[in-house]
Residue frames as a rotation matrix with the C-alpha (Angstrom) as fourth column:
MET 1
-0.546 0.372 0.751 -5.03
-0.509 0.564 -0.650 24.46
-0.665 -0.737 -0.119 -8.95
LYS 2
0.529 0.782 -0.329 -7.10
-0.734 0.226 -0.641 23.68
-0.427 0.580 0.693 -12.05
LEU 3
0.099 -0.582 -0.807 -4.16
-0.791 0.446 -0.419 21.82
0.604 0.680 -0.416 -13.57
TYR 4
-0.844 -0.405 0.353 -3.68
-0.536 0.602 -0.591 19.77
0.027 -0.688 -0.725 -10.37
ARG 5
-0.095 0.896 0.433 -7.40
-0.564 0.310 -0.766 18.93
-0.821 -0.317 0.476 -10.33
SER 6
0.591 0.287 -0.754 -7.17
-0.806 0.237 -0.542 17.86
0.024 0.928 0.371 -13.97
LEU 7
-0.336 -0.819 -0.466 -4.12
-0.710 0.545 -0.446 15.68
0.619 0.181 -0.765 -13.32
ILE 8
-0.792 0.095 0.604 -5.73
-0.477 0.522 -0.707 14.08
-0.382 -0.847 -0.368 -10.28
TYR 9
0.293 0.956 -0.008 -8.96
-0.673 0.200 -0.712 13.49
-0.679 0.214 0.702 -12.19
ARG 10
0.326 -0.255 -0.910 -6.98
-0.846 0.350 -0.401 11.89
0.421 0.901 -0.102 -15.02
GLU 11
-0.725 -0.682 -0.097 -5.18
-0.549 0.657 -0.516 9.55
0.416 -0.321 -0.851 -12.62
LEU 12
-0.499 0.628 0.597 -8.37
-0.514 0.340 -0.787 8.65
-0.698 -0.700 0.153 -10.80
LYS 13
0.518 0.739 -0.431 -10.02
-0.773 0.188 -0.606 7.81
-0.367 0.647 0.668 -14.11
LEU 14
0.142 -0.553 -0.821 -7.10
-0.762 0.468 -0.447 5.76
0.631 0.689 -0.355 -15.40
THR 15
-0.823 -0.554 -0.121 -6.63
-0.329 0.640 -0.694 3.82
0.463 -0.532 -0.709 -12.14
ARG 16
-0.193 0.821 0.537 -10.28
-0.981 -0.169 -0.094 3.47
0.014 -0.545 0.838 -11.11
ARG 17
0.583 0.430 -0.689 -10.59
-0.495 0.861 0.119 -0.15
0.644 0.272 0.715 -12.22
HIS 18
-0.276 -0.785 -0.555 -7.48
0.134 0.540 -0.831 -1.22
0.952 -0.303 -0.044 -10.31
TYR 19
-0.918 -0.149 0.368 -8.41
-0.305 -0.331 -0.893 0.53
0.254 -0.932 0.258 -7.07
LEU 20
0.024 0.987 0.161 -12.10
-0.986 -0.003 0.164 -0.34
0.162 -0.163 0.973 -7.31
PHE 21
0.419 0.048 -0.907 -11.16
-0.207 0.977 -0.044 -4.01
0.884 0.206 0.420 -7.71
MET 22
-0.580 -0.739 -0.343 -8.76
0.220 0.263 -0.939 -3.84
0.784 -0.620 0.010 -4.75
LEU 23
-0.767 0.332 0.549 -11.24
-0.631 -0.544 -0.553 -1.99
0.115 -0.771 0.627 -2.52
ILE 24
0.323 0.913 -0.249 -14.04
-0.843 0.397 0.363 -4.43
0.430 0.093 0.898 -3.37
LEU 25
0.147 -0.361 -0.921 -11.80
0.140 0.929 -0.342 -7.38
0.979 -0.078 0.187 -2.50
PHE 26
-0.856 -0.510 0.091 -10.79
0.027 -0.218 -0.976 -5.67
0.517 -0.832 0.200 0.75
LEU 27
-0.405 0.794 0.454 -14.41
-0.907 -0.413 -0.086 -4.93
0.119 -0.446 0.887 1.65
LEU 28
0.463 0.577 -0.673 -15.49
-0.524 0.791 0.317 -8.50
0.715 0.206 0.668 0.90
MET 29
-0.275 -0.650 -0.709 -12.72
0.311 0.638 -0.705 -9.83
0.910 -0.414 0.026 3.11
LEU 30
-0.906 -0.040 0.422 -13.71
-0.340 -0.527 -0.779 -7.48
0.253 -0.849 0.464 5.96
ILE 31
0.018 0.994 0.103 -17.36
-0.965 -0.010 0.262 -8.53
0.261 -0.105 0.960 5.65
CYS 32
0.398 0.089 -0.913 -16.46
-0.159 0.987 0.027 -12.23
0.904 0.134 0.407 5.62
VAL 33
-0.617 -0.690 -0.379 -14.30
0.316 0.224 -0.922 -11.75
0.721 -0.688 0.080 8.72
LEU 34
-0.796 0.310 0.520 -16.86
-0.570 -0.672 -0.472 -9.62
0.203 -0.672 0.712 10.56
ILE 35
0.090 0.942 -0.323 -19.84
-0.669 0.297 0.681 -11.95
0.738 0.155 0.657 10.08
PRO 36
0.176 -0.010 -0.984 -18.56
0.449 0.891 0.071 -14.80
0.876 -0.455 0.161 12.32
ILE 37
-0.859 -0.498 -0.119 -17.34
0.348 -0.399 -0.848 -12.25
0.375 -0.770 0.516 14.88
LEU 38
-0.600 0.709 0.371 -20.78
-0.730 -0.675 0.108 -10.63
0.327 -0.206 0.923 15.04
LEU 39
0.290 0.762 -0.579 -22.53
-0.428 0.645 0.633 -13.99
0.856 0.064 0.513 15.25
SER 40
0.209 -0.285 -0.935 -20.29
0.666 0.742 -0.077 -15.23
0.716 -0.607 0.345 18.09
GLY 41
-0.303 -0.387 0.871 -20.18
-0.175 -0.875 -0.450 -11.96
0.937 -0.289 0.197 19.97
ASP 42
0.448 0.582 0.678 -22.23
-0.763 -0.147 0.630 -13.25
0.467 -0.799 0.378 22.92
GLU 43
0.755 -0.190 -0.628 -20.07
0.294 0.953 0.065 -16.31
0.586 -0.234 0.776 23.54
GLU 44
0.820 -0.513 0.255 -17.37
-0.483 -0.381 0.789 -16.47
-0.308 -0.769 -0.560 26.21
PRO 45
0.736 -0.572 -0.363 -14.10
-0.050 0.488 -0.872 -17.26
0.675 0.660 0.330 24.40
ASP 46
0.539 -0.683 -0.492 -10.85
0.830 0.333 0.448 -18.33
-0.143 -0.650 0.747 26.03
ALA 47
0.850 -0.128 -0.511 -8.97
-0.032 -0.981 0.192 -15.10
-0.526 -0.147 -0.838 26.81
ALA 48
-0.116 -0.992 -0.045 -5.52
-0.203 -0.020 0.979 -16.22
-0.972 0.122 -0.199 25.61
ALA 49
-0.426 0.012 0.905 -6.80
0.754 0.558 0.347 -17.87
-0.500 0.830 -0.247 22.47
ASP 50
0.642 0.748 0.169 -9.07
0.737 -0.540 -0.407 -14.90
-0.213 0.386 -0.898 21.76
SER 51
0.612 -0.489 -0.622 -6.19
-0.224 -0.861 0.457 -12.43
-0.759 -0.140 -0.636 22.15
SER 52
-0.474 -0.828 0.301 -3.91
0.014 0.334 0.942 -14.47
-0.881 0.451 -0.147 19.89
GLY 53
-0.176 0.508 0.843 -6.67
0.917 0.396 -0.046 -14.94
-0.357 0.765 -0.535 17.33
MET 54
0.831 0.499 -0.245 -7.51
0.418 -0.852 -0.315 -11.25
-0.366 0.159 -0.917 17.27
GLY 55
0.193 -0.859 -0.475 -3.84
-0.297 -0.512 0.806 -10.42
-0.935 -0.014 -0.354 16.83
MET 56
-0.666 -0.436 0.605 -3.51
0.361 0.523 0.773 -12.68
-0.653 0.733 -0.191 13.80
LEU 57
0.213 0.847 0.486 -6.81
0.943 -0.048 -0.330 -11.43
-0.256 0.529 -0.809 12.41
GLY 58
0.773 0.034 -0.633 -5.67
0.063 -0.998 0.023 -7.83
-0.631 -0.057 -0.774 12.74
LEU 59
-0.268 -0.957 -0.112 -2.36
-0.196 -0.059 0.979 -8.67
-0.943 0.284 -0.172 11.06
MET 60
-0.480 0.152 0.864 -4.16
0.765 0.555 0.327 -10.26
-0.430 0.818 -0.382 8.10
VAL 61
0.623 0.777 0.087 -6.52
0.744 -0.554 -0.374 -7.31
-0.243 0.297 -0.923 7.68
ALA 62
0.523 -0.507 -0.685 -3.60
-0.185 -0.852 0.490 -4.86
-0.832 -0.130 -0.540 7.90
MET 63
-0.532 -0.780 0.329 -1.65
0.120 0.315 0.941 -6.77
-0.838 0.540 -0.074 5.25
VAL 64
-0.207 0.534 0.819 -4.55
0.963 0.260 0.074 -6.93
-0.173 0.804 -0.568 2.78
GLY 65
0.803 0.511 -0.306 -5.39
0.484 -0.859 -0.166 -3.26
-0.348 -0.015 -0.937 3.41
GLY 66
0.163 -0.843 -0.513 -1.76
-0.211 -0.538 0.817 -2.29
-0.964 -0.025 -0.265 2.89
ALA 67
-0.638 -0.354 0.684 -1.67
0.506 0.476 0.719 -4.23
-0.580 0.805 -0.125 -0.37
ALA 68
0.276 0.840 0.468 -4.90
0.951 -0.170 -0.258 -2.57
-0.137 0.516 -0.846 -1.56
ALA 69
0.870 0.080 -0.487 -3.41
0.138 -0.987 0.083 0.86
-0.474 -0.139 -0.870 -0.87
GLY 70
0.317 -0.888 -0.332 0.23
-0.447 -0.449 0.774 0.43
-0.836 -0.097 -0.540 -1.84
LEU 71
-0.002 -0.342 0.940 0.44
0.587 0.760 0.278 -1.94
-0.810 0.552 0.199 -4.81
GLU 72
-0.888 -0.402 -0.224 1.38
0.025 -0.528 0.849 -0.66
-0.460 0.748 0.479 -8.27
ASN 73
-0.076 0.988 -0.132 -1.71
0.026 -0.130 -0.991 0.74
-0.997 -0.079 -0.016 -10.03
ASP 74
-0.164 -0.052 0.985 -0.77
0.884 0.435 0.170 0.35
-0.438 0.899 -0.025 -13.74
LEU 75
0.582 0.405 -0.705 -1.00
0.159 -0.907 -0.389 4.12
-0.797 0.114 -0.593 -14.27
HIS 76
-0.148 -0.758 -0.636 2.09
-0.543 -0.475 0.693 4.33
-0.826 0.448 -0.341 -16.44
LYS 77
-0.774 0.026 0.633 0.94
0.454 0.720 0.525 1.52
-0.442 0.693 -0.569 -18.71
ALA 78
0.272 0.957 0.101 -2.35
0.845 -0.188 -0.500 3.38
-0.460 0.221 -0.860 -19.12
ASP 79
0.285 -0.262 -0.922 -0.42
-0.170 -0.960 0.221 6.59
-0.943 0.094 -0.318 -19.92
ILE 80
-0.755 -0.642 -0.135 1.24
-0.288 0.140 0.947 4.90
-0.589 0.754 -0.291 -22.87
ASN 81
-0.612 0.567 0.551 -1.94
0.721 0.686 0.095 3.17
-0.324 0.456 -0.829 -24.02
VAL 82
0.480 0.864 -0.152 -3.98
0.744 -0.492 -0.452 6.41
-0.466 0.104 -0.879 -24.10
GLY 83
0.071 -0.533 0.843 -1.17
0.850 -0.409 -0.331 8.46
0.521 0.740 0.425 -25.68
TRP 84
0.693 0.261 -0.672 -0.76
0.666 -0.591 0.456 10.79
-0.278 -0.763 -0.583 -22.69
LYS 85
-0.313 -0.918 -0.244 2.48
0.700 -0.397 0.594 12.26
-0.642 0.016 0.767 -24.06
ARG 86
-0.513 0.179 0.839 0.57
0.723 -0.436 0.535 13.95
0.462 0.882 0.094 -26.90
TYR 87
0.593 0.794 0.131 -1.77
0.552 -0.520 0.652 15.66
0.586 -0.314 -0.747 -24.45
ALA 88
0.457 -0.492 -0.741 1.10
0.756 -0.224 0.615 16.61
-0.469 -0.841 0.270 -22.14
ILE 89
-0.591 -0.683 0.430 2.64
0.807 -0.482 0.342 18.68
-0.026 0.549 0.835 -24.92
VAL 90
-0.131 0.654 0.745 -0.53
0.473 -0.619 0.627 20.79
0.871 0.435 -0.228 -25.09
LEU 91
0.612 0.568 -0.550 -1.13
0.732 -0.144 0.666 21.40
0.299 -0.810 -0.504 -21.37
PRO 92
0.161 -0.470 -0.868 1.85
-0.043 0.875 -0.482 21.23
0.986 0.115 0.121 -20.41
PRO 93
0.983 0.124 0.135 2.21
-0.140 0.032 0.990 19.93
0.118 -0.992 0.049 -16.81
THR 94
0.133 -0.984 0.120 5.67
-0.901 -0.170 -0.399 19.99
0.413 -0.055 -0.909 -15.25
ALA 95
-0.257 -0.330 -0.909 7.44
-0.002 0.940 -0.341 16.91
0.966 -0.086 -0.242 -13.95
VAL 96
-0.988 -0.111 0.106 6.90
-0.094 -0.107 -0.990 18.13
0.121 -0.988 0.096 -10.38
GLN 97
-0.327 0.942 0.080 3.16
-0.930 -0.305 -0.205 18.54
-0.169 -0.142 0.975 -10.95
ASN 98
0.207 0.356 -0.911 2.87
-0.596 0.784 0.171 15.08
0.776 0.508 0.375 -12.46
ALA 99
-0.570 -0.525 -0.633 4.81
0.177 0.673 -0.718 13.51
0.803 -0.521 -0.291 -9.59
ALA 100
-0.918 0.260 0.300 2.76
-0.386 -0.407 -0.828 15.41
-0.093 -0.876 0.474 -6.98
ALA 101
0.012 0.976 -0.216 -0.54
-0.992 0.040 0.123 14.34
0.129 0.213 0.969 -8.57
ASP 102
0.000 -0.107 -0.994 0.70
-0.258 0.960 -0.103 10.74
0.966 0.257 -0.027 -8.70
LEU 103
-0.860 -0.404 -0.313 1.55
0.201 0.297 -0.933 10.78
0.470 -0.865 -0.174 -5.00
LEU 104
-0.707 0.646 0.288 -1.67
-0.693 -0.550 -0.466 12.57
-0.143 -0.529 0.836 -4.00
VAL 105
0.186 0.790 -0.584 -3.82
-0.814 0.457 0.359 9.93
0.551 0.408 0.728 -5.71
LYS 106
-0.247 -0.352 -0.903 -1.93
0.162 0.904 -0.396 7.15
0.955 -0.244 -0.166 -3.94
LEU 107
-0.987 -0.155 0.034 -2.35
0.002 -0.229 -0.973 8.92
0.159 -0.961 0.226 -0.60
MET 108
-0.311 0.947 0.086 -6.10
-0.937 -0.320 0.137 9.25
0.157 -0.038 0.987 -1.23
TYR 109
0.369 0.441 -0.818 -6.40
-0.398 0.870 0.290 5.49
0.840 0.219 0.497 -1.57
VAL 110
-0.628 -0.604 -0.491 -4.15
0.283 0.410 -0.867 4.92
0.725 -0.683 -0.086 1.44
THR 111
-0.841 0.373 0.391 -6.55
-0.540 -0.583 -0.607 7.11
0.001 -0.722 0.692 3.43
ALA 112
0.121 0.945 -0.303 -9.57
-0.903 0.232 0.362 5.16
0.412 0.230 0.881 2.13
SER 113
0.140 -0.138 -0.980 -8.01
0.062 0.990 -0.130 1.80
0.988 -0.042 0.147 3.04
GLY 114
-0.856 -0.512 -0.067 -6.92
0.134 -0.095 -0.986 3.18
0.499 -0.853 0.150 6.41
VAL 115
-0.494 0.769 0.406 -10.46
-0.866 -0.476 -0.154 4.35
0.075 -0.427 0.901 7.19
LEU 116
0.405 0.641 -0.653 -11.84
-0.585 0.730 0.354 0.90
0.703 0.238 0.670 6.30
THR 117
-0.238 -0.588 -0.773 -9.20
0.308 0.710 -0.634 -0.79
0.921 -0.389 0.012 8.49
GLY 118
-0.949 -0.123 0.289 -9.93
-0.196 -0.487 -0.851 1.54
0.246 -0.865 0.438 11.41
THR 119
-0.110 0.988 0.112 -13.69
-0.959 -0.135 0.248 1.03
0.260 -0.080 0.962 11.04
PHE 120
0.262 0.121 -0.957 -13.13
-0.139 0.986 0.086 -2.73
0.955 0.111 0.275 11.10
CYS 121
-0.693 -0.611 -0.382 -11.18
0.310 0.225 -0.924 -2.44
0.651 -0.759 0.033 14.38
VAL 122
-0.767 0.468 0.438 -13.91
-0.638 -0.628 -0.446 -0.30
0.067 -0.622 0.780 15.95
LEU 123
0.213 0.917 -0.339 -16.67
-0.838 0.349 0.419 -2.74
0.503 0.194 0.842 14.95
VAL 124
-0.009 -0.298 -0.954 -14.71
0.166 0.941 -0.296 -5.73
0.986 -0.161 0.041 16.25
ASN 125
-0.909 -0.403 -0.102 -14.15
0.178 -0.156 -0.972 -4.04
0.376 -0.902 0.214 19.61
ILE 126
-0.480 0.814 0.327 -17.81
-0.864 -0.504 -0.013 -3.01
0.154 -0.289 0.945 19.85
PHE 127
0.466 0.801 -0.375 -19.19
-0.767 0.578 0.279 -6.50
0.440 0.158 0.884 19.20
ALA 128
0.718 -0.236 -0.655 -16.41
0.289 0.957 -0.028 -8.77
0.633 -0.169 0.755 20.49
GLY 129
0.841 -0.471 0.266 -13.54
-0.516 -0.548 0.659 -6.79
-0.164 -0.691 -0.704 21.98
GLY 130
0.627 -0.651 0.427 -9.92
0.250 0.688 0.682 -7.85
-0.737 -0.321 0.594 22.30
MET 131
0.486 -0.471 0.736 -8.45
0.843 0.031 -0.536 -6.12
0.230 0.881 0.413 19.25
ASP 132
-0.016 -0.607 -0.795 -5.55
0.561 -0.664 0.495 -3.68
-0.828 -0.438 0.351 19.68
SER 133
0.834 0.486 0.261 -6.63
0.478 -0.402 -0.781 -0.99
-0.274 0.776 -0.568 17.21
LEU 134
0.663 -0.647 -0.377 -3.37
-0.608 -0.759 0.235 0.97
-0.437 0.073 -0.896 17.44
ALA 135
-0.264 -0.776 0.572 -1.32
-0.210 0.625 0.752 -2.15
-0.941 0.078 -0.328 16.68
VAL 136
0.179 0.410 0.894 -3.49
0.759 0.521 -0.390 -2.99
-0.626 0.749 -0.218 13.67
MET 137
0.977 0.198 -0.081 -3.23
0.114 -0.802 -0.587 0.56
-0.181 0.564 -0.806 12.29
ASN 138
0.288 -0.947 -0.140 0.55
-0.698 -0.308 0.646 0.50
-0.656 -0.088 -0.750 12.79
GLN 139
-0.293 -0.335 0.896 0.71
0.256 0.875 0.411 -2.83
-0.921 0.350 -0.171 10.97
PHE 140
0.641 0.599 0.481 -1.41
0.654 -0.098 -0.750 -1.37
-0.402 0.795 -0.454 8.17
LEU 141
0.859 -0.352 -0.372 0.99
-0.417 -0.902 -0.110 1.56
-0.297 0.249 -0.922 7.87
MET 142
-0.106 -0.954 0.281 4.02
-0.516 0.294 0.804 -0.75
-0.850 -0.059 -0.524 7.78
PHE 143
-0.110 0.128 0.986 2.51
0.612 0.790 -0.034 -3.03
-0.783 0.600 -0.166 5.13
THR 144
0.891 0.449 0.069 1.48
0.351 -0.585 -0.731 -0.01
-0.288 0.675 -0.679 3.07
THR 145
0.517 -0.783 -0.345 5.06
-0.664 -0.621 0.416 1.28
-0.540 0.014 -0.842 3.28
VAL 146
-0.340 -0.649 0.680 6.48
-0.075 0.740 0.669 -2.06
-0.938 0.176 -0.300 2.13
PHE 147
0.191 0.488 0.851 4.06
0.821 0.396 -0.412 -2.30
-0.539 0.777 -0.325 -0.82
PHE 148
0.934 0.057 -0.352 4.80
-0.078 -0.931 -0.358 1.35
-0.348 0.362 -0.865 -1.64
LEU 149
0.066 -0.995 -0.072 8.48
-0.580 -0.097 0.809 0.44
-0.812 -0.012 -0.584 -1.79
PHE 150
-0.354 -0.111 0.929 7.81
0.499 0.817 0.288 -2.41
-0.791 0.566 -0.233 -4.22
SER 151
0.644 0.685 0.340 5.62
0.684 -0.317 -0.657 -0.08
-0.343 0.656 -0.673 -6.27
LEU 152
0.685 -0.465 -0.561 8.37
-0.391 -0.884 0.254 2.54
-0.614 0.045 -0.788 -6.28
VAL 153
-0.397 -0.872 0.287 10.93
-0.235 0.399 0.887 0.10
-0.887 0.284 -0.363 -7.70
TYR 154
-0.186 0.402 0.896 8.48
0.788 0.606 -0.109 -1.22
-0.587 0.686 -0.430 -10.30
ASP 155
0.811 0.584 -0.026 7.24
0.474 -0.683 -0.556 2.21
-0.343 0.439 -0.831 -11.39
GLY 156
0.418 -0.731 -0.540 10.73
-0.397 -0.682 0.615 3.71
-0.818 -0.043 -0.574 -11.47
ILE 157
-0.637 -0.643 0.426 11.85
0.056 0.513 0.857 1.10
-0.769 0.569 -0.291 -14.00
LEU 158
-0.065 0.704 0.707 8.59
0.895 0.355 -0.271 0.99
-0.441 0.615 -0.653 -15.97
MET 159
0.675 0.337 -0.656 8.72
0.149 -0.934 -0.326 4.76
-0.722 0.123 -0.681 -16.47
LEU 160
-0.422 -0.872 -0.247 11.69
-0.226 -0.162 0.961 4.18
-0.878 0.461 -0.128 -18.78
ALA 161
-0.447 0.343 0.826 9.22
0.799 0.569 0.196 2.76
-0.403 0.748 -0.528 -21.31
LYS 162
-0.697 0.148 -0.702 8.06
-0.276 -0.959 0.072 5.24
-0.662 0.244 0.709 -23.95
ASN 163
-0.252 0.637 -0.728 5.90
-0.939 0.020 0.343 3.04
0.233 0.771 0.593 -26.16
ASP 164
0.733 0.657 0.175 4.09
-0.679 0.723 0.129 -0.31
-0.042 -0.213 0.976 -26.30
LYS 165
0.578 -0.580 -0.573 7.24
-0.019 0.693 -0.721 -2.09
0.815 0.428 0.390 -27.42
ASP 166
-0.446 -0.798 0.407 9.18
-0.394 -0.234 -0.889 -0.84
0.804 -0.556 -0.210 -24.41
LEU 167
0.241 0.643 0.727 6.43
-0.936 -0.043 0.349 -1.89
0.256 -0.765 0.592 -22.00
LYS 168
0.924 0.127 -0.360 7.16
-0.089 0.989 0.118 -5.60
0.371 -0.077 0.925 -22.30
LYS 169
0.126 -0.974 -0.190 10.90
0.350 0.223 -0.910 -5.17
0.928 0.048 0.369 -21.93
TYR 170
-0.614 -0.400 0.681 10.86
-0.391 -0.595 -0.702 -2.80
0.686 -0.697 0.209 -18.97
GLY 171
0.417 0.819 0.394 7.87
-0.835 0.173 0.523 -4.58
0.360 -0.547 0.756 -17.43
THR 172
0.750 -0.230 -0.621 9.90
0.225 0.970 -0.087 -7.80
0.622 -0.074 0.779 -17.33
ILE 173
-0.338 -0.936 0.095 12.93
0.292 -0.201 -0.935 -5.99
0.895 -0.288 0.341 -15.88
ALA 174
-0.323 0.291 0.901 10.75
-0.755 -0.652 -0.060 -4.28
0.570 -0.700 0.431 -13.26
SER 175
0.754 0.649 -0.102 9.16
-0.488 0.656 0.576 -7.61
0.441 -0.384 0.811 -12.26
PHE 176
0.411 -0.694 -0.592 12.56
0.550 0.706 -0.446 -9.22
0.727 -0.142 0.671 -11.74
ALA 177
-0.528 -0.609 0.592 13.73
-0.055 -0.671 -0.739 -6.17
0.848 -0.423 0.320 -9.77
VAL 178
0.151 0.682 0.716 10.73
-0.876 -0.243 0.416 -6.44
0.458 -0.690 0.561 -7.42
ILE 179
0.877 0.130 -0.463 11.37
0.003 0.962 0.274 -10.16
0.481 -0.242 0.843 -6.92
ALA 180
-0.045 -0.983 -0.179 15.04
0.522 0.130 -0.843 -9.43
0.852 -0.132 0.507 -6.19
LEU 181
-0.443 -0.046 0.895 14.02
-0.537 -0.786 -0.306 -6.75
0.717 -0.617 0.324 -3.67
TYR 182
0.642 0.746 0.175 11.66
-0.629 0.382 0.677 -9.22
0.439 -0.545 0.714 -1.97
PHE 183
0.701 -0.429 -0.569 14.42
0.461 0.882 -0.098 -11.82
0.545 -0.193 0.816 -1.56
LEU 184
-0.353 -0.855 0.380 16.84
0.241 -0.476 -0.846 -9.14
0.904 -0.207 0.374 -0.37
LEU 185
-0.150 0.397 0.905 14.44
-0.815 -0.569 0.114 -7.93
0.560 -0.720 0.409 2.32
ASN 186
0.841 0.497 -0.214 13.56
-0.335 0.789 0.514 -11.49
0.425 -0.361 0.831 3.25
ARG 187
0.330 -0.813 -0.480 17.24
0.603 0.572 -0.556 -12.37
0.727 -0.106 0.679 3.69
ALA 188
-0.473 -0.544 0.693 17.96
-0.091 -0.752 -0.653 -9.19
0.876 -0.372 0.306 5.63
PHE 189
-0.220 0.492 0.843 15.14
-0.915 -0.404 -0.003 -9.62
0.339 -0.771 0.539 8.16
PHE 190
0.705 0.605 0.370 14.48
-0.690 0.705 0.164 -13.38
-0.161 -0.371 0.914 8.24
SER 191
0.264 -0.699 -0.664 17.91
-0.534 0.468 -0.704 -14.96
0.803 0.540 -0.250 7.85
SER 192
-0.503 -0.456 0.735 18.18
-0.862 0.199 -0.467 -16.14
0.066 -0.868 -0.493 11.47
GLY 193
-0.960 0.101 -0.262 17.11
0.110 0.994 -0.021 -19.54
0.258 -0.049 -0.965 12.78
MET 194
-0.206 0.979 -0.003 13.44
0.268 0.059 0.961 -20.40
0.941 0.197 -0.275 13.30
GLY 195
0.161 0.255 -0.953 13.62
0.970 0.139 0.201 -20.19
0.184 -0.957 -0.225 17.09
GLU 196
-0.651 -0.483 -0.586 15.32
0.583 -0.812 0.022 -16.82
-0.487 -0.327 0.810 17.08
LEU 197
-0.872 0.368 0.325 12.94
0.090 -0.531 0.843 -15.61
0.482 0.764 0.429 14.37
ILE 198
0.055 0.944 -0.325 9.88
0.640 0.217 0.738 -16.53
0.767 -0.249 -0.592 16.46
GLU 199
0.016 -0.125 -0.992 11.27
0.955 -0.291 0.052 -14.68
-0.295 -0.949 0.115 19.48
LYS 200
-0.902 -0.392 -0.183 12.08
0.309 -0.879 0.363 -11.60
-0.303 0.271 0.914 17.41
SER 201
-0.615 0.739 0.276 8.63
0.235 -0.162 0.958 -11.70
0.752 0.655 -0.074 15.83
LYS 202
0.203 0.700 -0.685 6.92
0.901 0.140 0.411 -11.83
0.383 -0.700 -0.602 19.24
LYS 203
-0.281 -0.391 -0.876 8.90
0.735 -0.675 0.065 -8.83
-0.617 -0.626 0.477 20.48
PHE 204
-0.984 -0.128 0.121 8.33
0.176 -0.676 0.716 -6.94
-0.009 0.726 0.688 17.24
LEU 205
-0.330 0.939 0.097 4.58
0.391 0.042 0.919 -7.60
0.859 0.341 -0.382 17.19
GLY 206
0.138 0.354 -0.925 4.37
0.988 0.021 0.155 -6.80
0.074 -0.935 -0.347 20.90
SER 207
-0.562 -0.449 -0.694 5.82
0.536 -0.837 0.107 -3.35
-0.629 -0.312 0.712 20.33
MET 208
-0.759 0.239 0.606 3.43
0.532 -0.307 0.789 -2.48
0.375 0.921 0.106 17.52
GLY 209
0.280 0.958 -0.057 0.71
0.793 -0.197 0.577 -1.28
0.541 -0.207 -0.815 19.87
THR 210
0.036 -0.358 -0.933 2.82
0.820 -0.524 0.232 1.60
-0.572 -0.773 0.274 21.18
ALA 211
0.899 0.281 -0.335 2.92
0.112 -0.888 -0.445 5.28
-0.423 0.363 -0.830 20.27
ALA 212
0.048 -0.967 -0.249 6.68
-0.460 -0.242 0.854 5.00
-0.887 0.074 -0.457 19.71
PHE 213
-0.517 -0.197 0.833 6.08
0.507 0.713 0.484 2.44
-0.689 0.673 -0.269 16.97
THR 214
0.591 0.776 0.219 3.50
0.692 -0.349 -0.632 4.76
-0.414 0.525 -0.744 15.41
VAL 215
0.646 -0.447 -0.618 6.16
-0.418 -0.886 0.203 7.47
-0.638 0.127 -0.759 15.13
PHE 216
-0.410 -0.849 0.334 8.61
-0.216 0.446 0.869 4.93
-0.886 0.284 -0.366 13.67
ALA 217
-0.180 0.436 0.882 6.05
0.800 0.586 -0.126 3.70
-0.572 0.683 -0.455 11.12
LEU 218
0.827 0.524 -0.204 5.12
0.352 -0.766 -0.538 7.26
-0.438 0.373 -0.818 10.13
VAL 219
0.246 -0.828 -0.504 8.76
-0.543 -0.548 0.636 8.22
-0.803 0.117 -0.584 9.61
LEU 220
-0.608 -0.453 0.652 9.32
0.195 0.712 0.675 5.19
-0.770 0.537 -0.344 7.36
PHE 221
0.198 0.793 0.576 6.14
0.864 0.136 -0.485 5.93
-0.463 0.594 -0.658 5.43
VAL 222
0.825 0.065 -0.561 7.09
-0.066 -0.975 -0.210 9.59
-0.561 0.211 -0.800 4.90
CYS 223
-0.173 -0.976 -0.134 10.59
-0.441 -0.044 0.896 8.55
-0.881 0.214 -0.423 3.75
VAL 224
-0.537 0.023 0.843 9.18
0.583 0.733 0.352 6.11
-0.609 0.680 -0.407 1.18
CYS 225
0.584 0.800 0.139 6.62
0.698 -0.407 -0.589 8.69
-0.415 0.441 -0.796 -0.01
THR 226
0.553 -0.475 -0.684 9.41
-0.392 -0.873 0.290 11.25
-0.735 0.108 -0.669 -0.39
ALA 227
-0.554 -0.779 0.293 11.52
-0.148 0.439 0.886 8.75
-0.819 0.447 -0.359 -2.32
HIS 228
-0.107 0.620 0.777 8.50
0.844 0.470 -0.258 7.93
-0.525 0.628 -0.574 -4.50
PHE 229
0.817 0.433 -0.382 7.98
0.233 -0.852 -0.468 11.63
-0.528 0.293 -0.797 -5.29
ILE 230
0.151 -0.856 -0.495 11.65
-0.569 -0.485 0.665 12.16
-0.809 0.181 -0.560 -6.17
VAL 231
-0.639 -0.386 0.665 11.86
0.210 0.744 0.635 9.07
-0.740 0.546 -0.394 -8.39
MET 232
0.194 0.802 0.565 8.63
0.887 0.103 -0.451 9.96
-0.420 0.588 -0.691 -10.21
TRP 233
0.715 -0.007 -0.700 9.77
-0.087 -0.993 -0.078 13.58
-0.694 0.117 -0.710 -10.56
ARG 234
-0.297 -0.922 -0.250 13.01
-0.525 -0.061 0.849 12.51
-0.798 0.383 -0.465 -12.23
ALA 235
-0.553 0.138 0.822 11.21
0.541 0.810 0.228 9.90
-0.634 0.571 -0.522 -14.33
TYR 236
0.568 0.814 0.120 8.70
0.668 -0.371 -0.645 12.45
-0.481 0.447 -0.755 -15.63
GLU 237
0.406 -0.519 -0.752 11.56
-0.435 -0.834 0.341 14.81
-0.804 0.189 -0.564 -16.41
ARG 238
-0.664 -0.692 0.284 13.09
-0.126 0.477 0.870 12.15
-0.737 0.542 -0.404 -18.64
ARG 239
-0.366 0.610 0.703 9.76
0.840 0.542 -0.033 11.66
-0.401 0.578 -0.710 -20.39
GLU 240
0.283 0.480 -0.830 9.11
0.115 -0.876 -0.468 15.35
-0.952 0.037 -0.303 -21.01
PRO 241
0.681 0.028 0.732 8.98
0.720 0.156 -0.676 16.19
-0.133 0.987 0.086 -24.72
């Protein structure tokens, strides 16, 4: 357990600037969104417009929260910059332990962003009402999964780098791979006509506030986390001295 605590502490220290920056941005956005809601809480809004507005607001918060939790955290660049391989020879942590610590740190920040998103939903419903908290949390989980997937592709390629010289080469390759994945997903899910796309989007968003969608989102999230662990495990094995 001491080794796991050391690995987690190391990752928290190396990624603290990235996650602190993301969490501060997320908090500022939540505060900026909450202020007008709190100030207009006593007014009588149009029900349909209010419901639609709350839905879009929840979607935006879920997307930003998912990005804050799931985006690539520059850990592997920091590993190379601080000469982690030299210390790894002395400890030495196994590839499984490194991969587990990597995933645990990511899950800690997912939990933190999820708590902030849930707190936002509760405050909105207390002062204004009209927000489907379950739908927003499901959206947050889906966005986190998508950003985790992008992070997985980027990290999996970047882990091939062993020194500063390799960072630029594999960083460029990883960036192009993420862009290619984005266009692939975009073509797979949004290739239909605009009218059909709008109808599909309405049905999809309408189903997000159900327990069945929660199960679906959790299964996808667990699958991506498992894939992330396996890819990092194999990548750390290749980097072992």
